[in-house]
C-alpha positions in Angstrom: 0.1 0.0 0.0 1.4 3.3 -1.1 0.9 5.8 1.7 1.0 9.5 1.1 1.0 12.4 3.8 -1.4 15.0 2.4 -4.1 17.5 3.3 -7.8 16.6 3.6 -10.1 19.4 3.0 -12.4 20.4 5.8 -14.0 23.7 6.4 -16.6 25.6 4.2 -17.0 27.7 1.3 -14.4 30.7 1.5 -13.2 29.2 4.9 -10.8 26.5 4.1 -9.3 24.2 6.8 -7.2 21.1 6.1 -6.2 18.2 8.1 -2.8 16.8 7.4 -3.3 12.9 7.4 -1.5 9.8 6.4 -3.7 8.3 3.8 -3.6 5.4 1.0 -2.7 7.2 -2.2 -5.8 5.5 -4.0 -8.2 7.0 -1.6 -10.0 10.2 -2.7 -8.9 13.5 -1.2 -11.5 13.8 1.5 -11.6 9.9 2.2 -11.0 7.7 5.2 -7.3 8.7 6.7 -5.2 6.1 8.3 -4.0 8.6 10.9 -4.4 12.3 11.4 -1.0 14.0 12.0 -2.0 17.7 12.4 -4.1 20.5 10.7 -3.4 23.6 8.7 -5.5 26.8 9.0 -4.8 29.4 6.3 -7.2 31.8 7.6 -5.1 32.6 10.8 -3.3 35.8 10.6 -0.3 34.9 12.6 1.6 32.6 10.3 3.5 30.6 13.0 0.0 29.6 14.5 -1.4 28.4 11.0 0.1 24.8 11.2 -0.1 22.3 14.1 1.8 19.0 13.4 2.7 15.9 15.4 6.3 15.7 14.3 7.0 12.4 16.0 4.4 10.7 14.0 5.3 12.4 10.7 8.9 11.1 11.3 7.5 7.6 11.8 5.4 7.6 8.7 8.4 9.0 6.5 10.7 6.5 8.0 8.5 3.6 7.0 8.1 4.8 3.3 5.1 7.4 3.3 5.8 10.3 0.9 4.6 13.9 1.5 2.5 15.9 -1.1 4.2 18.9 -2.3 2.3 21.3 -0.1 2.8 19.2 3.2 6.6 18.9 2.3 6.9 22.6 2.4 4.6 22.9 5.6 6.8 20.3 7.3 10.0 22.0 6.2 8.9 25.3 7.6 7.8 23.9 11.0 11.1 22.2 11.4 13.0 25.2 10.5 10.7 27.6 12.2 10.8 30.0 9.4 7.5 31.6 8.4 8.5 34.8 6.9 6.8 38.1 7.6 3.3 38.8 6.4 3.1 41.9 4.0 1.5 44.9 5.6 -1.7 45.8 3.7 -1.4 48.9 1.4 -2.3 52.2 3.0 -5.8 53.5 2.8 -6.3 56.4 0.4 -9.5 58.8 0.5 -11.8 58.4 -2.4 -11.4 60.9 -5.1 -14.0 63.6 -5.1 -15.7 64.1 -8.6 -14.7 67.2 -10.3 -16.8 70.1 -9.6 -18.9 71.3 -12.7 -18.3 74.9 -13.9 -20.8 77.3 -12.6 -22.7 79.0 -15.3 -24.6 82.3 -15.2 -28.4 81.1 -15.0 -29.6 84.4 -17.1 -27.2 83.3 -20.0 -29.0 79.8 -19.9 -32.4 81.5 -20.1 -31.1 83.6 -22.9 -29.7 80.7 -25.0 -33.0 78.8 -24.4 -35.2 81.6 -25.9 -32.7 82.0 -28.7 -32.9 78.2 -29.4 -36.7 78.3 -29.1 -36.6 81.2 -31.7 -34.5 79.6 -34.3 -36.6 76.4 -34.0 -39.6 78.5 -34.8 -38.1 80.2 -37.7 -36.8 76.8 -39.2 -40.3 75.3 -39.0 -41.7 78.7 -40.7 -39.2 78.5 -43.5 -39.9 74.7 -44.0 -43.5 75.6 -44.5 -43.0 78.4 -46.9 -41.5 76.4 -49.5 -44.1 73.7 -49.5 -46.8 76.4 -49.8 -45.0 77.9 -52.8 -44.7 74.6 -54.6 -48.7 74.2 -54.1 -49.3 77.5 -55.7 -46.9 77.0 -58.5 -48.6 73.8 -59.3 -51.9 75.4 -59.4 -50.9 78.2 -61.9 -49.6 75.8 -64.6 
């Protein structure tokens, strides 16, 4: 039987939690474990507190031929060396940018512009009517 030391996923959606287990390599990821050797909680802020391992039992399983998965091998190495690194500081908070203020326009100019636009629209409709009337009268004369 090929034994692997690997992680068994527990927890829930968006809240992972893993048990580190000695398992038959043919079993599914979350299948029955031969022995549970520790746990790994990636959501804990303090990196040194994320992993708890029973190193005696891990050494035993490694001595009888169990092979650790890649991730578990890294965790075992970090626990033995006690090197966790430093968590990166979050980026500084910046206040939201205010939208640019619109340029203030004189209300009197707006009113004048609106009346001018209305006047030009009226003259355009009148000029459009005149050629149509002229064509009717020309047609009547012939």
